[in-house]
Kinemage of the C-alpha trace (Angstrom):
@kinemage 1
@onewidth
@group {chain A} dominant
@subgroup {mainchain}
@vectorlist {calphas} color= white
{ca met a 1} P 8.439 9.909 12.386
{ca asn a 2} L 8.396 7.684 15.416
{ca ile a 3} L 7.930 3.868 14.995
{ca ile a 4} L 4.460 3.723 16.251
{ca ala a 5} L 3.425 6.347 13.587
{ca phe a 6} L 5.216 4.650 10.956
{ca leu a 7} L 3.364 1.430 11.780
{ca leu a 8} L 0.085 3.125 11.921
{ca val a 9} L 0.524 4.784 8.701
{ca gly a 10} L 1.437 1.564 7.079
{ca leu a 11} L -1.687 -0.124 8.609
{ca ile a 12} L -3.909 2.482 7.362
{ca ala a 13} L -2.486 2.721 3.895
{ca gly a 14} L -2.217 -1.113 3.354
{ca trp a 15} L -5.740 -1.463 4.697
{ca leu a 16} L -7.180 1.211 2.259
{ca ala a 17} L -5.303 0.007 -0.456
{ca gly a 18} L -6.461 -3.597 -0.034
{ca lys a 19} L -10.164 -2.446 0.064
{ca val a 20} L -9.610 -0.399 -3.035
{ca val a 21} L -8.008 -3.096 -5.099
{ca asp a 22} L -9.531 -6.494 -3.524
{ca gly a 23} L -12.364 -5.174 -1.688
{ca his a 24} L -11.169 -6.254 1.744
{ca gly a 25} L -8.159 -5.719 3.789
{ca leu a 26} L -5.282 -8.208 3.627
{ca gly a 27} L -4.908 -8.958 7.504
{ca val a 28} L -2.882 -6.730 10.040
{ca val a 29} L 0.821 -7.785 9.204
{ca pro a 30} L 0.170 -7.765 5.441
{ca asp a 31} L -1.548 -4.452 5.437
{ca ile a 32} L 1.483 -2.964 7.285
{ca val a 33} L 3.958 -4.490 5.169
{ca val a 34} L 2.122 -3.357 1.930
{ca gly a 35} L 1.576 0.054 3.468
{ca ile a 36} L 5.342 0.382 4.308
{ca ile a 37} L 6.299 -0.573 0.914
{ca gly a 38} L 3.620 1.638 -0.512
{ca ala a 39} L 5.042 4.496 1.409
{ca phe a 40} L 8.443 4.088 -0.427
{ca ile a 41} L 6.830 3.810 -3.874
{ca gly a 42} L 4.317 6.690 -3.176
{ca gly a 43} L 7.133 8.939 -1.840
{ca phe a 44} L 9.309 8.156 -4.913
{ca phe a 45} L 6.523 9.251 -7.202
{ca ser a 46} L 5.177 12.091 -5.064
{ca asp a 47} L 8.679 13.852 -4.736
{ca arg a 48} L 8.877 13.912 -8.319
{ca ile a 49} L 5.384 14.833 -9.327
{ca ile a 50} L 3.997 17.142 -6.528
{ca gly a 51} L 6.583 17.472 -3.958
{ca glu a 52} L 6.863 16.355 -0.354
{ca ala a 53} L 3.665 15.209 1.487
{ca tyr a 54} L 2.998 17.080 4.636
{ca gly a 55} L 1.521 16.098 7.780
{ca phe a 56} L 0.049 12.593 8.916
{ca trp a 57} L -2.840 12.425 6.489
{ca gly a 58} L -0.632 13.580 3.657
{ca thr a 59} L 1.683 10.590 4.322
{ca val a 60} L -1.360 8.375 4.475
{ca leu a 61} L -2.522 9.536 1.196
{ca val a 62} L 1.030 9.335 -0.627
{ca ser a 63} L 1.350 5.655 1.052
{ca thr a 64} L -1.977 4.444 0.222
{ca leu a 65} L -1.481 5.496 -3.589
{ca gly a 66} L 1.848 3.835 -3.556
{ca ala a 67} L 0.288 0.695 -2.026
{ca ile a 68} L -2.369 0.772 -4.621
{ca ile a 69} L 0.192 0.749 -7.438
{ca leu a 70} L 1.970 -2.201 -5.560
{ca leu a 71} L -1.194 -4.432 -5.251
{ca val a 72} L -1.912 -3.372 -8.800
{ca ile a 73} L 1.336 -4.482 -10.159
{ca ala a 74} L 1.331 -7.775 -7.976
{ca arg a 75} L -2.002 -8.590 -9.427
{ca leu a 76} L -0.983 -8.146 -12.880
{ca ile a 77} L 2.174 -10.230 -12.298
{ca gly a 78} L 0.050 -12.909 -10.526
{ca ser a 79} L -2.635 -13.026 -13.021
{ca gly a 80} L -0.495 -15.130 -15.279
{ca thr a 81} L -0.225 -17.997 -12.671
{ca thr a 82} L -2.796 -20.733 -12.323
{ca arg a 83} L -4.172 -21.856 -9.072
{ca pro a 84} L -4.831 -25.588 -8.549
{ca his a 85} L -8.753 -26.335 -8.370
{ca ala a 86} L -10.142 -27.717 -5.070
{ca pro a 87} L -11.385 -31.453 -5.657
């Protein structure tokens, strides 16, 4: 997969995962980063459960599922922290 397609998959997957988990995208760069990390997570589980994803949209689907897993785990870990209150 060339770098443009890789970044495009990351952007779409990260944006979709942000919409599912938070109700909005995270921003272009964070969406790409979350989508790329999600591609690794999704690929790991996909290879063990259903096999290899084929085609552009199959890759987007697997990456999105991985990104959702990443965001849910990040939210669970971050839920124990407190944020300072605005004055």
